[in-house]
Residue, then its C-alpha position, 0 to 999 in steps of 0.5 A: x500500500x502506498x503511503x499518503x500525506x493526509x495533512x499537507x501544509x500546501x493544502x492550507x496556503x491561501x489561493x493567492x499563494x497556491x500557484x507554484x508549479x511544484x506545489x501549488x494546488x491551484x496550478x492545473x499543470x503543476x506537480x502538486x507536491x504535498x508535504x506533511x509531518x512524519x514524526x519529527x521529519x517531513x515527507x513528500x511522496x510523488x510519482x513522476x509521470x511518463x513525461x518526466x523521463x530523462x531516458x527510458x527507465x529513469x527520471x529527469x533530474x529537474x523533477x528531483x530538484x523540483x521535489x527537493x525545492x518544494x519539499x524544502x519550502x514546505x518543510x520550513x513552513x511546517x516547522x514555523x507553523x508548529x513553532x507558532x503553535x499550529x498544525x495543518x488542518x487547524x484552520x490557522x494560515x501557515x507562513x509561506x516561504x520561498x527558496x533562497x538557495x537550492x543545492x542538489x547532489x545526485x547520488x544514483x540514477x532515479x528509477x522511473x515508475x516508482x513513487x519517490x519519497x523526500x524525507x527532510x529535517x529542518x537543521x537550522x532556524x533563524x528569524x527569517x530563514x530556515x535550512x532544510x536537508x532532504x534525502x530522496x528515495x526510490x523504494x529503499x535506494x537513496x538517489x539524491x540529497x539536497x539542501x534548501x535555504x528557505x526565507x519567509x516570503x516577502x510581503x512584496x511578492x503579491x504587490x501588483 
């Protein structure tokens, strides 16, 4: 049985902030990555589509990088939301983060046709930025590691 994320932070983002190609639920063309808690770690599970192929049998690395990117910002939002006394589903609007830096190390080719699991941990917390370390698995194989420095989204992002 495939694991599922029941309460994802991205489900709680207001519509104006839910358009990201990677994790935005409002973006019909996007990936719809969803990040939730698994104990004290964060988790995102995603099964790449056939069009996300690098070559037969393997996932395009950009999908893996996107997964790490959105998992990192979602993990930062989860951590700050919890620090503020909230959890996904409690109707409190969560904070929104954007990526300040993204570092991805590809360790093994990522096989296509299986769910990918991003497991993360917030390793540094500062008032406006969080560092998240992520590992991406295909079944039991560690395929990639990444680090995201996520910053609280500036209010100017929605200035029109």
